[in-house]
C-alpha positions in Angstrom: 66.2 -80.8 -120.4 68.8 -79.0 -118.3 66.2 -76.6 -117.0 64.0 -79.4 -115.8 67.0 -81.1 -114.1 67.9 -77.8 -112.4 64.3 -77.4 -111.1 64.2 -81.0 -109.9 67.5 -80.7 -108.1 66.3 -77.5 -106.4 62.9 -78.6 -105.1 64.3 -82.0 -104.0 67.3 -80.4 -102.2 69.9 -82.2 -104.2 73.6 -81.3 -103.7 74.4 -81.0 -107.4 73.2 -77.4 -107.7 74.5 -73.9 -106.8 72.9 -72.6 -103.6 72.1 -69.3 -105.2 70.4 -71.0 -108.1 68.4 -73.2 -105.7 67.1 -70.1 -103.9 66.0 -68.5 -107.1 64.1 -71.6 -108.2 62.4 -71.9 -104.8 61.4 -68.3 -104.9 59.7 -68.7 -108.3 58.1 -72.0 -107.1 56.7 -70.3 -104.0 55.3 -67.4 -106.1 53.6 -69.9 -108.4 52.1 -71.8 -105.5 54.0 -75.0 -106.4 54.3 -77.8 -103.9 56.3 -81.0 -104.5 54.0 -84.0 -105.2 54.4 -86.8 -102.7 52.4 -88.9 -105.1 54.8 -88.4 -108.0 57.8 -89.0 -105.7 56.3 -92.3 -104.6 56.2 -93.6 -108.2 60.0 -93.7 -108.5 60.6 -96.1 -105.7 58.8 -98.4 -103.2 57.6 -96.8 -100.0 54.5 -96.8 -97.8 51.5 -94.9 -99.2 49.7 -92.6 -96.8 46.0 -91.8 -97.3 44.7 -88.7 -95.6 41.1 -88.9 -94.2 39.6 -85.5 -93.3 36.5 -85.7 -91.1 34.4 -83.0 -89.5 34.1 -84.1 -85.9 35.6 -87.1 -84.0 32.7 -86.9 -81.5 30.0 -87.3 -84.1 28.8 -90.9 -84.0 28.6 -91.0 -87.8 32.4 -90.8 -88.3 33.7 -93.9 -86.5 32.0 -96.0 -89.2 33.5 -93.7 -91.8 37.0 -94.2 -90.4 36.4 -98.0 -90.2 35.5 -98.1 -93.9 38.6 -96.1 -95.0 40.9 -98.2 -92.8 39.6 -101.4 -94.2 40.2 -100.2 -97.8 43.6 -99.0 -97.0 44.6 -102.1 -95.0 43.9 -104.3 -98.0 46.6 -102.4 -99.9 49.1 -102.1 -97.2 48.5 -98.3 -96.9 48.6 -96.3 -93.7 45.9 -93.7 -92.9 46.3 -90.3 -91.3 43.1 -88.9 -89.8 42.5 -85.2 -89.5 39.5 -83.4 -87.9 38.3 -79.9 -88.8 36.1 -79.8 -85.7 33.2 -78.8 -88.0 34.8 -75.3 -88.3 35.3 -73.7 -91.7 38.1 -71.6 -90.4 40.1 -74.8 -89.6 39.6 -76.4 -93.0 42.3 -74.4 -94.8 44.9 -75.2 -92.2 44.0 -78.9 -92.3 44.2 -78.8 -96.1 47.7 -77.4 -96.1 48.8 -80.1 -93.7 47.2 -82.8 -95.9 49.0 -81.5 -99.0 52.4 -81.7 -97.3 52.0 -85.1 -95.6 49.9 -87.5 -97.6 49.7 -89.1 -101.0 45.9 -89.3 -101.6 42.9 -87.8 -99.8 39.3 -88.6 -98.9 37.7 -85.6 -97.2 34.5 -84.1 -95.8 35.1 -80.4 -96.6 32.8 -77.5 -97.3 35.1 -74.5 -97.8 35.9 -73.9 -101.5 39.4 -72.7 -100.6 40.4 -75.9 -98.8 38.9 -78.0 -101.5 40.8 -76.1 -104.2 44.1 -76.3 -102.3 44.0 -80.1 -102.2 42.7 -80.5 -105.7 45.4 -78.2 -107.1 48.1 -80.3 -105.4 47.5 -83.0 -108.0 47.1 -85.8 -105.5 44.2 -88.3 -106.0 41.3 -86.7 -104.1 37.7 -87.7 -103.3 35.2 -85.3 -101.7 32.4 -86.8 -99.7 28.9 -85.5 -98.7 29.2 -82.1 -100.5 26.2 -81.3 -102.7 28.2 -78.4 -104.2 31.3 -80.4 -105.2 33.3 -78.7 -108.0 32.9 -80.6 -111.3 36.7 -81.2 -111.5 36.7 -83.1 -108.2 35.5 -86.7 -107.9 33.5 -87.8 -104.8 30.8 -89.8 -103.2 27.4 -88.5 -102.0 24.5 -89.8 -100.0 21.1 -89.7 -101.7 19.5 -87.6 -99.0 16.5 -86.7 -101.3 15.4 -90.3 -101.3 16.1 -90.7 -97.6 14.2 -87.6 -96.7 11.2 -88.8 -98.7 11.3 -92.1 -96.9 11.6 -90.5 -93.5 8.9 -87.9 -93.9 6.7 -90.5 -95.7 7.2 -92.9 -92.8 6.0 -90.3 -90.4 3.0 -89.2 -92.5 1.9 -92.8 -92.9 1.7 -93.0 -89.1 -0.5 -89.9 -88.9 2.0 -87.2 -88.2 1.0 -83.8 -89.6 3.2 -81.4 -87.6 6.9 -82.3 -88.0 9.6 -80.1 -86.7 13.0 -80.2 -88.5 16.1 -79.5 -86.3 18.8 -78.2 -88.7 22.5 -77.8 -88.2 22.9 -74.1 -87.7 26.6 -74.3 -88.4 26.4 -75.3 -92.1 27.0 -72.3 -94.3 24.7 -73.8 -97.0 21.7 -74.4 -94.8 18.5 -73.9 -96.8 20.2 -74.1 -100.2 19.1 -76.6 -102.8 20.1 -80.2 -102.0 20.6 -79.7 -98.2 18.6 -81.6 -95.6 16.8 -78.4 -94.7 15.5 -77.8 -98.3 14.9 -81.5 -98.9 12.7 -81.8 -95.8 10.5 -78.9 -96.9 10.3 -80.3 -100.4 9.4 -83.8 -99.2 6.8 -82.4 -96.7 5.2 -80.3 -99.5 5.1 -83.3 -101.9 3.2 -85.3 -99.1 0.7 -82.5 -98.6 2.0 -80.9 -95.5 1.9 -77.1 -95.3 5.5 -76.9 -94.2 7.5 -73.6 -94.4 10.6 -72.1 -92.8 8.7 -71.9 -89.5 8.9 -75.7 -89.3 12.7 -75.6 -89.2 14.5 -74.9 -85.9 18.3 -74.2 -85.9 20.4 -76.4 -83.6 24.0 -76.4 -82.6 25.5 -79.7 -83.8 25.7 -81.4 -80.4 23.7 -83.2 -77.8 23.2 -80.0 -75.9 22.3 -78.2 -79.1 19.6 -80.8 -79.8 18.3 -80.4 -76.3 18.1 -76.6 -76.7 16.4 -76.8 -80.0 13.8 -79.2 -78.5 13.2 -76.6 -75.8 12.5 -74.1 -78.7 10.0 -76.6 -80.3 8.2 -77.1 -77.0 8.3 -73.5 -75.8 7.0 -72.0 -79.0 3.9 -74.1 -79.0 4.6 -75.5 -82.4 2.7 -78.7 -81.5 5.1 -81.2 -83.1 4.1 -84.8 -83.0 7.4 -85.8 -84.7 10.9 -84.4 -84.9 13.3 -84.9 -87.8 16.8 -84.0 -86.9 19.8 -83.1 -89.1 21.8 -86.0 -87.5 21.5 -88.6 -84.7 23.4 -86.6 -82.2 21.0 -83.7 -82.5 18.1 -86.2 -82.4 19.3 -87.9 -79.3 19.8 -84.7 -77.5 16.3 -83.6 -78.4 14.8 -87.0 -77.5 16.4 -86.9 -74.0 15.2 -83.3 -73.4 11.7 -84.2 -74.5 11.6 -87.2 -72.0 13.0 -84.9 -69.3 10.1 -82.6 -69.8 7.5 -85.3 -69.6 7.0 -86.0 -73.3 6.2 -89.6 -74.0 8.2 -91.1 -76.9 6.7 -92.0 -79.3 3.2 -91.7 -77.9 3.4 -87.9 -77.8 6.3 -87.3 -80.2 8.4 -89.6 -82.5 12.0 -88.9 -83.5 14.0 -89.3 -86.7 17.8 -88.8 -87.1 19.6 -88.6 -90.5 22.3 -91.2 -89.6 22.5 -94.6 -88.0 24.0 -94.2 -84.5 23.6 -96.8 -81.8 20.1 -96.5 -80.4 21.5 -97.3 -76.9 22.8 -93.7 -76.8 19.2 -92.5 -76.8 18.7 -94.0 -73.4 17.2 -97.4 -74.3 18.6 -100.9 -74.8 19.8 -102.2 -78.1 17.0 -102.7 -80.7 16.6 -105.0 -83.7 18.0 -103.5 -86.8 16.5 -105.2 -89.9 19.6 -104.4 -92.0 22.1 -105.3 -89.4 25.1 -103.2 -88.3 27.8 -105.1 -90.1 29.9 -103.8 -93.0 31.3 -100.5 -94.3 29.6 -97.3 -95.4 29.4 -97.8 -99.1 30.1 -94.3 -100.4 33.2 -94.0 -98.1 34.5 -97.5 -98.9 33.9 -96.9 -102.6 35.7 -93.5 -102.5 38.7 -95.0 -100.7 38.8 -97.9 -103.2 38.6 -95.5 -106.1 41.4 -93.3 -104.7 43.5 -96.5 -104.5 42.8 -97.4 -108.1 43.6 -93.9 -109.3 46.8 -93.8 -107.4 48.0 -97.2 -108.9 47.5 -95.9 -112.4 48.4 -92.3 -111.8 45.0 -90.9 -112.6 43.8 -87.4 -111.8 40.5 -86.3 -110.5 37.6 -85.9 -112.8 33.9 -85.3 -112.9 32.8 -88.4 -111.0 30.5 -89.0 -108.1 29.5 -92.3 -106.5 25.9 -92.1 -105.2 24.8 -94.1 -102.1 21.1 -95.0 -101.5 19.2 -94.3 -98.3 17.3 -96.7 -96.2 15.0 -96.3 -93.1 15.9 -98.4 -90.1 13.3 -98.7 -87.2 14.4 -99.2 -83.7 12.2 -100.0 -80.7 13.9 -99.3 -77.3 11.7 -100.5 -74.5 11.9 -97.1 -72.7 10.0 -95.5 -75.6 10.5 -96.0 -79.3 12.3 -93.5 -81.5 12.0 -93.9 -85.3 15.6 -93.8 -86.5 16.6 -93.0 -90.0 19.8 -94.8 -91.2 21.5 -93.2 -94.2 
């Protein structure tokens, strides 16, 4: 027991320990990669719990709804939320993960890098990983059923007679084209519906409005002959739609557009449109993950092999300046 007391006093900077002994303990702890657990410390006395939320890009219209969902779950429990952004850059993920481990009690995160994921998981804090098809089995998380959503989206377009569909993929994702990604799910759905789709139907795009516009230029300039465009997300779709209009393409008469999110259709250049499912409420996988992290923290649970799936639905919008078929996931 005395050894445990000595280690506890050293890592918690207590005065009842010899300075030389403290330094030896801290050197061993550093060599072993040990970090004091804020979660464990919080169990010995009352204090405010901080939930860390890691998102990819604050400018992406998908994430404000994500933040809203996590804030709502945290507010019900009297928690505070610290929001971190990786800027959709893998090289920033490790730095953000180190900060999270040192400053929060539980974490809900959009991360792709194995190193950053392992760093947070190894800390022992309650941790949920979102929208990662390659989530390690030991880490719990939530995922969107993009396979069902992609089948709905491509099926919707095929039902309306579209046979040449260009897919604008996020060129920044390191797993583009791998099993379970939107790229591969698009090709699979197209093949199941009888379209002769191959890699030539996929156009890489920078994840931005300008990136969508540049990718649309590629679609038009290569003579692909697309009558519909399905984009990795709404930001890319909106950029592509604007560029198509600027170049004289009639939307949707000449080309229809689908985006794999549910951004405000006004940002596409048209007035608000009817949304049959409404725009109220909280993203279910995000809210569910935040709720589960709260439940885990209250009973001291560790992460396990759990994933919360979320279904996909197609939402149609009809701006008066030209309709764009919008996919809401």
